[in-house]
C-alpha positions in Angstrom: 0.0 0.0 0.0 1.3 3.5 -0.9 1.7 6.2 1.7 -1.1 8.1 0.1 -3.4 5.1 0.2 -2.5 4.3 3.9 -3.1 7.9 5.0 -6.5 8.0 3.3 -7.4 4.6 4.8 -6.7 6.0 8.3 -8.9 9.0 7.6 -11.7 6.7 6.4 -11.4 4.3 9.4 -11.5 7.3 11.8 -14.4 9.0 9.9 -12.6 12.3 10.3 -12.0 15.2 7.9 -8.7 16.2 6.5 -9.1 19.5 8.4 -9.7 17.7 11.7 -6.6 15.5 11.3 -4.5 18.5 10.2 -5.4 20.4 13.4 -4.7 17.4 15.6 -1.4 16.9 13.9 -0.3 20.5 14.1 0.4 20.7 10.3 -1.4 22.8 7.7 -4.3 21.5 5.7 -2.3 22.4 2.5 0.5 19.9 3.4 -2.0 17.2 4.5 -3.9 17.7 1.2 -0.7 17.2 -0.8 0.1 14.0 1.1 -3.5 12.7 0.5 -3.2 13.4 -3.3 0.2 11.8 -3.5 1.8 15.1 -4.6 4.6 14.9 -2.0 5.9 12.6 0.7 7.2 13.4 4.2 10.8 12.4 5.0 11.2 9.1 6.9 12.9 10.9 9.8 10.9 14.2 9.5 8.9 15.9 12.2 6.0 16.0 9.8 5.7 12.2 9.9 5.9 12.1 13.7 3.3 14.8 14.0 1.0 12.9 11.6 1.3 9.7 13.6 0.6 11.6 16.8 -2.4 13.3 15.1 -3.9 10.0 14.0 -3.5 8.6 17.5 -5.1 11.7 19.0 -8.0 11.6 16.5 -8.6 7.9 17.2 -8.8 8.7 21.0 -11.3 11.5 20.3 -13.4 9.1 18.2 -13.3 6.4 21.0 -11.0 4.1 19.0 -7.5 2.9 20.0 -4.5 3.7 17.8 -1.0 3.6 19.4 1.2 6.4 18.1 4.3 4.2 17.8 2.3 1.5 15.8 0.9 4.2 13.5 4.4 5.5 12.9 5.7 2.0 12.0 2.8 1.5 9.5 3.5 4.9 7.9 7.2 4.2 7.6 6.5 0.8 6.0 4.2 2.6 3.5 7.1 5.0 2.7 9.5 2.1 2.1 7.0 0.4 -0.1 6.6 3.6 -2.1 10.3 3.5 -2.9 10.1 -0.1 -4.3 6.8 0.3 -6.2 6.5 1.1 -9.9 5.3 4.7 -10.0 3.3 6.5 -12.6 3.4 10.2 -11.9 -0.1 11.5 -12.8 1.0 15.0 -12.1 3.7 14.7 -14.9 1.1 13.2 -17.2 -1.4 16.0 -16.5 1.3 18.7 -17.2 2.4 16.9 -20.4 -1.2 16.9 -21.7 -1.6 20.6 -20.8 1.7 21.7 -22.2 1.2 20.0 -25.5 -2.5 20.8 -25.5 -3.4 17.2 -26.3 -7.1 16.5 -27.0 -7.9 13.7 -24.5 -10.8 12.3 -26.6 -8.7 12.0 -29.7 -5.9 10.3 -27.9 -8.3 7.9 -26.1 -9.8 7.0 -29.4 -6.4 6.4 -31.1 -5.2 4.2 -28.2 -8.6 2.5 -27.6 -9.1 3.8 -24.1 -12.2 5.3 -22.6 -11.7 9.1 -22.3 -13.0 9.0 -18.7 -10.3 6.4 -17.8 -7.6 8.8 -19.0 -9.2 11.7 -17.2 -9.2 9.7 -13.9 -5.6 8.9 -14.4 -4.5 12.5 -15.0 -6.3 13.6 -11.8 -4.8 10.8 -9.7 -8.2 9.1 -9.1 -6.9 5.9 -10.8 -3.5 4.3 -11.5 -2.9 2.4 -14.7 -3.0 -1.4 -14.0 0.0 -1.8 -16.3 2.1 1.3 -15.7 4.8 0.7 -18.3 2.3 -0.4 -20.9 0.1 2.7 -20.5 3.2 4.9 -20.5 4.5 3.3 -23.7 1.1 3.8 -25.4 0.9 7.4 -24.5 4.5 8.2 -25.4 4.2 6.4 -28.7 1.1 8.6 -29.5 3.0 11.8 -28.6 6.0 10.9 -30.7 3.9 10.1 -33.7 1.7 13.2 -33.5 3.6 15.9 -31.7 7.0 16.2 -33.2 7.0 19.9 -34.4 9.6 22.3 -33.1 7.2 24.0 -30.8 6.3 20.7 -29.1 9.9 19.6 -29.0 10.8 22.8 -27.2 8.1 22.2 -24.6 9.3 18.6 -24.0 12.8 19.9 -23.6 11.6 22.3 -21.0 9.7 19.6 -19.1 12.3 16.9 -19.2 15.5 18.9 -19.1 17.1 17.1 -22.0 18.6 18.8 -25.1 17.0 19.4 -28.5 19.5 17.1 -30.3 18.5 14.1 -28.2 14.8 14.6 -29.3 15.6 14.7 -33.0 15.4 10.9 -33.1 11.9 9.5 -32.4 13.3 6.5 -30.6 15.2 8.7 -28.1 12.0 10.9 -27.6 10.0 7.8 -26.8 12.4 6.4 -24.2 13.0 9.8 -22.7 9.3 10.6 -22.2 8.5 7.1 -20.9 11.3 7.2 -18.3 10.4 10.8 -17.3 6.7 9.7 -16.7 7.6 6.7 -14.6 10.9 7.4 -12.8 12.7 10.1 -10.8 10.8 12.3 -8.5 7.9 14.6 -9.1 8.8 18.2 -8.3 6.1 20.8 -8.6 6.7 22.9 -11.8 7.1 26.4 -10.4 6.1 28.4 -13.4 4.4 31.2 -11.6 6.3 32.4 -8.6 8.7 34.7 -10.4 5.8 36.5 -12.1 3.9 36.9 -8.8 7.1 37.9 -6.9 7.8 40.6 -9.5 4.2 41.8 -9.2 4.3 41.7 -5.4 7.5 43.9 -5.3 6.7 46.1 -8.3 6.2 49.8 -7.6 5.1 51.9 -10.6 6.3 55.2 -9.0 9.8 53.7 -8.5 9.8 52.4 -12.1 8.7 55.7 -13.5 11.5 57.5 -11.6 14.1 54.9 -12.6 13.5 55.2 -16.4 12.8 59.0 -16.1 9.4 58.4 -17.7 8.0 61.8 -16.4 10.8 63.6 -18.2 10.1 62.0 -21.6 9.2 64.5 -24.3 7.1 63.2 -27.2 8.7 65.0 -30.2 6.5 67.6 -32.0 8.8 68.1 -35.0 8.6 65.0 -37.3 11.8 63.3 -38.3 12.3 62.4 -42.0 11.0 58.9 -42.2 10.5 56.9 -45.4 7.0 56.3 -46.8 7.9 52.6 -47.1 10.9 50.3 -46.6 11.9 46.7 -46.9 14.1 45.0 -44.2 16.1 41.8 -44.5 18.0 39.8 -41.9 18.2 40.2 -38.2 20.0 43.6 -38.1 17.6 45.3 -40.4 14.6 43.7 -38.7 15.6 45.3 -35.4 15.8 48.6 -37.3 12.3 48.0 -38.7 10.8 47.4 -35.3 12.2 50.7 -34.0 11.2 52.6 -37.2 7.6 51.4 -36.7 7.5 52.7 -33.2 9.0 56.0 -34.4 6.3 56.4 -37.0 3.6 55.6 -34.4 5.0 58.1 -31.8 5.5 60.9 -34.3 2.2 60.7 -36.1 -0.8 62.8 -35.1 -3.0 59.8 -34.9 -4.3 58.7 -31.5 -5.6 55.3 -32.9 -4.6 52.3 -30.7 -1.6 50.1 -31.5 -2.2 46.5 -32.6 0.7 44.0 -32.2 0.6 40.3 -33.2 3.8 38.3 -33.8 4.8 34.7 -33.6 8.3 35.3 -34.9 11.2 33.8 -32.9 12.2 36.2 -30.1 15.5 34.6 -28.9 17.7 36.2 -31.6 16.2 39.6 -31.1 16.4 39.4 -27.3 20.1 38.6 -27.4 20.8 42.2 -28.4 20.3 44.0 -25.1 20.8 47.4 -26.6 17.9 46.7 -29.0 15.8 45.4 -26.2 16.3 48.6 -24.2 15.4 50.8 -27.2 12.3 48.7 -28.0 11.0 49.0 -24.4 11.8 52.7 -24.5 9.8 53.0 -27.7 6.8 51.2 -26.2 7.1 53.6 -23.1 6.9 56.5 -25.5 3.8 55.1 -27.2 2.2 54.9 -23.7 3.4 58.3 -22.8 1.6 59.6 -25.9 -1.5 58.1 -24.5 -2.1 55.3 -27.0 -3.7 52.0 -26.0 -1.9 48.8 -27.0 -3.7 45.6 -28.1 -1.2 42.8 -28.1 -1.7 39.2 -29.1 1.0 37.3 -27.2 2.6 34.1 -28.6 1.9 31.7 -25.9 2.8 28.5 -27.8 6.1 28.3 -26.0 7.1 26.3 -23.0 5.3 27.6 -19.9 8.5 28.8 -18.3 9.5 30.9 -21.3 5.9 32.3 -21.6 6.1 33.4 -17.9 9.5 35.0 -18.3 8.1 36.9 -21.3 5.1 38.1 -19.3 7.3 39.2 -16.4 9.0 41.8 -18.8 5.6 43.2 -19.6 4.5 43.8 -16.0 5.6 47.5 -16.0 3.6 48.1 -19.1 0.6 46.2 -17.8 0.6 48.3 -14.7 -0.3 51.4 -16.7 -3.7 50.0 -17.6 -3.1 50.9 -21.3 -2.4 47.3 -22.4 -5.0 44.7 -23.5 -3.3 41.3 -23.9 -4.8 38.4 -25.9 -3.7 35.0 -27.2 -4.7 32.7 -30.1 -5.7 29.1 -29.2 -3.6 26.3 -30.4 -0.5 26.2 -32.6 -1.3 28.3 -35.7 1.4 27.2 -38.1 4.4 24.8 -37.9 6.0 26.1 -41.1 5.7 29.9 -41.2 6.1 32.7 -38.7 4.3 36.0 -39.2 4.2 39.6 -37.8 1.4 42.1 -38.1 1.8 45.6 -36.5 -0.5 48.6 -37.1 -1.1 52.0 -35.6 -2.9 55.1 -36.9 -0.5 56.0 -39.7 1.9 53.0 -40.0 1.8 49.3 -40.6 4.5 46.6 -40.7 4.2 43.0 -41.9 6.8 40.3 -41.7 7.3 36.6 -42.4 9.9 33.8 -42.2 10.2 30.1 -42.4 10.1 28.7 -38.9 13.6 28.2 -37.5 15.2 30.5 -40.1 14.8 33.9 -38.6 18.0 35.2 -40.2 16.3 35.2 -43.6 13.1 36.9 -42.5 11.6 39.8 -44.4 9.8 42.9 -42.9 7.9 45.6 -44.8 7.0 49.0 -43.2 4.6 51.4 -44.8 2.8 54.6 -44.1 0.8 54.6 -47.4 -2.8 55.3 -46.4 -4.4 52.5 -48.5 -1.8 49.9 -47.3 -2.2 50.9 -43.7 -6.0 50.6 -43.9 -5.8 47.1 -45.3 -3.3 46.1 -42.5 -5.6 47.7 -39.9 -8.5 45.6 -41.1 -6.4 42.4 -40.9 -5.2 43.1 -37.3 -8.8 43.7 -36.3 -9.8 40.4 -37.8 -7.0 38.8 -35.9 -8.3 40.4 -32.7 -11.7 38.9 -33.3 -10.2 35.4 -33.5 -8.1 36.0 -30.3 -9.1 35.4 -26.6 -8.3 37.6 -23.7 -5.2 36.5 -21.9 -6.3 38.6 -18.9 -8.6 41.4 -18.1 -6.8 44.4 -16.4 -8.8 46.6 -14.1 -7.6 50.0 -12.9 -9.7 52.7 -11.3 -11.3 53.8 -14.6 -12.7 50.3 -15.0 -14.0 49.9 -11.4 -17.6 49.6 -12.5 -16.8 46.8 -14.9 -14.8 45.0 -12.1 -17.7 45.3 -9.6 -20.2 44.0 -12.3 -17.9 41.0 -13.1 -17.6 40.0 -9.4 -21.3 40.5 -8.7 -22.3 38.3 -11.5 -19.7 35.7 -10.6 -21.0 35.5 -7.0 -24.1 33.7 -8.2 -22.1 31.0 -10.1 -21.3 27.7 -8.4 -17.7 26.7 -8.0 -15.1 26.4 -5.3 -13.1 29.5 -4.5 -9.5 29.5 -3.1 -7.7 32.6 -2.0 -4.1 33.3 -0.9 -4.2 36.4 1.3 -1.7 39.0 2.4 -4.0 40.1 5.3 -7.3 38.9 6.9 -10.2 39.4 4.5 -12.1 42.6 4.7 -15.6 41.0 5.0 -14.8 39.3 8.4 -13.9 42.5 10.2 -16.6 43.8 12.5 -17.8 47.2 11.3 -16.9 48.9 14.6 -13.4 47.5 14.5 -13.1 48.6 10.9 -14.2 52.2 11.7 -11.7 52.3 14.6 -8.8 51.2 12.2 -9.8 53.9 9.7 -10.0 56.6 12.4 -6.5 55.7 13.7 -5.1 55.9 10.2 -6.6 59.4 9.6 -8.7 58.3 6.6 -10.9 61.1 5.3 -14.7 60.9 5.6 -15.2 60.3 1.9 -12.6 57.5 1.8 -14.1 55.9 4.9 -17.5 55.9 3.2 -16.0 54.2 0.2 -14.3 51.5 2.3 -17.4 50.8 4.4 -19.4 50.5 1.1 -16.7 48.0 -0.2 -16.9 46.1 3.2 -20.7 45.7 2.8 -20.4 44.8 -0.8 -17.9 42.1 -0.1 -20.0 40.7 2.7 -23.0 40.4 0.4 -20.9 38.7 -2.3 -19.4 36.1 0.1 -22.7 35.3 1.7 -24.1 34.7 -1.8 -21.3 32.4 -2.7 -21.4 30.4 0.5 -25.1 29.5 -0.2 -23.9 27.3 -3.0 -20.1 26.9 -2.9 -17.0 26.6 -0.7 -14.5 29.4 -0.1 -11.0 28.4 1.2 -8.8 31.3 2.5 -5.1 30.8 3.3 -3.0 33.4 5.2 0.6 33.1 6.2 1.2 32.8 10.0 3.6 35.5 11.3 5.3 36.2 14.6 5.2 39.6 16.2 8.9 40.2 15.2 8.1 39.3 11.6 5.1 41.5 11.7 7.0 44.5 12.8 9.2 44.1 9.7 6.3 43.6 7.3 3.0 44.9 8.8 -0.2 43.9 7.1 -2.3 46.5 5.3 -6.1 46.6 5.1 -7.1 44.7 1.8 -8.9 47.5 0.1 -7.7 47.0 -3.5 -11.3 47.4 -4.7 -11.4 50.9 -3.5 -8.4 52.0 -5.6 -7.1 54.3 -2.8 -3.4 54.2 -3.7 -2.5 54.3 0.0 -1.6 51.8 2.8 -3.9 51.5 5.8 -1.6 49.8 8.3 -2.9 47.4 10.9 -1.3 47.2 14.3 -0.3 43.7 15.4 -3.2 43.7 17.9 -5.6 44.8 15.1 -4.2 42.1 12.9 -4.8 39.4 15.6 -8.3 40.7 16.1 -9.0 40.4 12.4 -7.5 36.8 12.3 -9.7 35.8 15.3 -12.8 37.3 13.5 -12.0 35.2 10.4 -11.7 32.0 12.5 -15.0 32.9 14.2 -16.7 33.5 10.8 -15.4 30.0 9.7 -17.0 28.4 12.8 -20.5 29.6 11.9 -20.3 29.2 8.1 -19.8 25.6 7.1 -18.8 26.4 3.5 -16.0 28.8 4.6 -12.5 27.6 5.7 -9.8 29.9 7.0 -6.3 28.5 7.5 -3.1 30.0 9.0 -0.2 28.4 7.1 3.4 28.3 8.3 5.0 29.1 4.9 5.6 32.7 3.9 3.4 34.3 1.2 3.3 37.6 -0.5 3.0 41.0 1.2 1.2 43.2 -1.4 -0.9 40.9 -3.6 -4.0 38.7 -3.0 -4.7 35.7 -5.3 -8.3 34.6 -5.9 -9.1 31.5 -7.9 -12.6 30.4 -9.1 -11.5 26.9 -9.8 -11.3 25.9 -13.5 -12.8 29.3 -14.5 -10.5 32.3 -13.8 -7.9 33.6 -11.3 -7.5 37.1 -10.1 -4.3 38.8 -8.8 -5.1 42.0 -6.9 -2.7 44.6 -5.7 -3.5 47.3 -3.1 -1.4 50.2 -4.4 1.3 51.6 -6.7 -0.8 50.9 -8.6 -4.1 49.5 -7.3 -4.9 47.0 -10.0 -6.6 43.6 -10.6 -5.6 41.0 -13.2 -8.3 38.5 -14.1 -6.6 35.6 -15.9 -8.4 33.4 -18.4 -5.6 31.5 -20.2 -6.0 27.8 -19.2 -2.3 27.0 -18.5 -1.7 30.2 -16.7 -4.9 29.8 -14.7 -4.0 26.2 -13.9 -0.6 27.2 -12.6 -2.2 29.7 -10.2 -4.9 27.3 -9.1 -2.4 24.7 -8.2 0.2 27.0 -6.7 1.4 26.0 -3.3 3.5 28.4 -1.4 7.0 27.0 -0.9 6.9 24.1 1.6 9.9 22.3 3.0 9.6 19.3 5.2 12.0 19.0 8.1 
């Protein structure tokens, strides 16, 4: 019996909940949940294993049953040893592989003569293949036959850590994938923490000062730019990108910018001087007041996609960017570029993998620009929002979205930086606002937000579960990073600090709220989270990252892989 199976058997025998066992063991529900799902194992000599054995014994005593702590520890240790010997199929790896390659489960099931529900149960860990190696070989054979394009190979390289050359031979690909699925250790793929960390630490005011954005002068006297020009090869292509931005900034038009490109970025990014000039050009476009609609190329390994998005965070924070993506791999042979603004357009193409022979064409001829503008608008109609970005000017749209969603069924999970606003008693909230010198008008707005959030949560709890997680902090840690009142919905652009005593009062209020609302769970976890952002996940639908200030902003994320990474994010956990 595996450790996962033995632990779940104890829980079933004792007729207890995971939450109850976690509390009796003195470990977080998050860690216990990962043990129960088989996502991680405690060390054989770790404190976690001893605490778990003690918790099982204590729970048995409370239920009027007898379980000796030492005997339980021996059984758990035996299960761990059995785990080491058993043939393992890592369903987490299987699930990630299906998601990264965007494999249609129904098509794969049909080709391999499996029931689609059987594969779905395996990818979620509800079932284990009876013949592990046979199942893995069938799956890997299907992937090698049907997913051998360069984009897919790049994703497999990123997952398995091998090199491109090894995967050039189908036999090597097959063996590599099979061994990866069934051996080694599963380590959570941390695609998202760098993106979130940068967002948590980002301060738009500091960024504006660092790049001297406020001192930018949008030129009034036009430079002499060609009506049209052809560009060939990498060096000229870089010139073309910058020339397009110059045309856009110097024109009188205030029409939005449309950008869509699936050309390779690696060669361009190697030139750091060009990268600086390009980002400066985009900053000038924003300074002019133009809105940018960009269709990101997301058909890259998840890690590369997230690194690319990290670089866009400063621009996203302005609220002048609308990001999109196109579903599926569009073309395995050609790469294209379509840029348009009010008075300029640029198109480009190359054979995939041969960026050095690409061709760009820049034009400011009215009839050519108009045709290109129509094409980019058609592209936008085929695209899907990567995320919705809400700043103060879109607050009404944010409230409308959250209000409508509160009536929809589905579990919610939130990772908090401070106790939630809705649990705070109104009199306590008024006292906090008074001590921070908040104006009467701002107080009215916060109290209105408090009532609005209470109504939404109560509506959700009538049909769905809400799970809130907050990092546990000592008084010494709190003095270094004091919590601020979570009022991102108010778009105040200021911190309302909680004293340690107020913080404790709010935590106790959250626990009391959980006691009287069966669908609400509030957990203090021992791992450290973020200080300035809150993450809300409506499971399998959307995720929202909210930031209180500099700037107050909300990102509602729809892209399936990005949303999945947020939903399954566990703050760093290390067993003793």
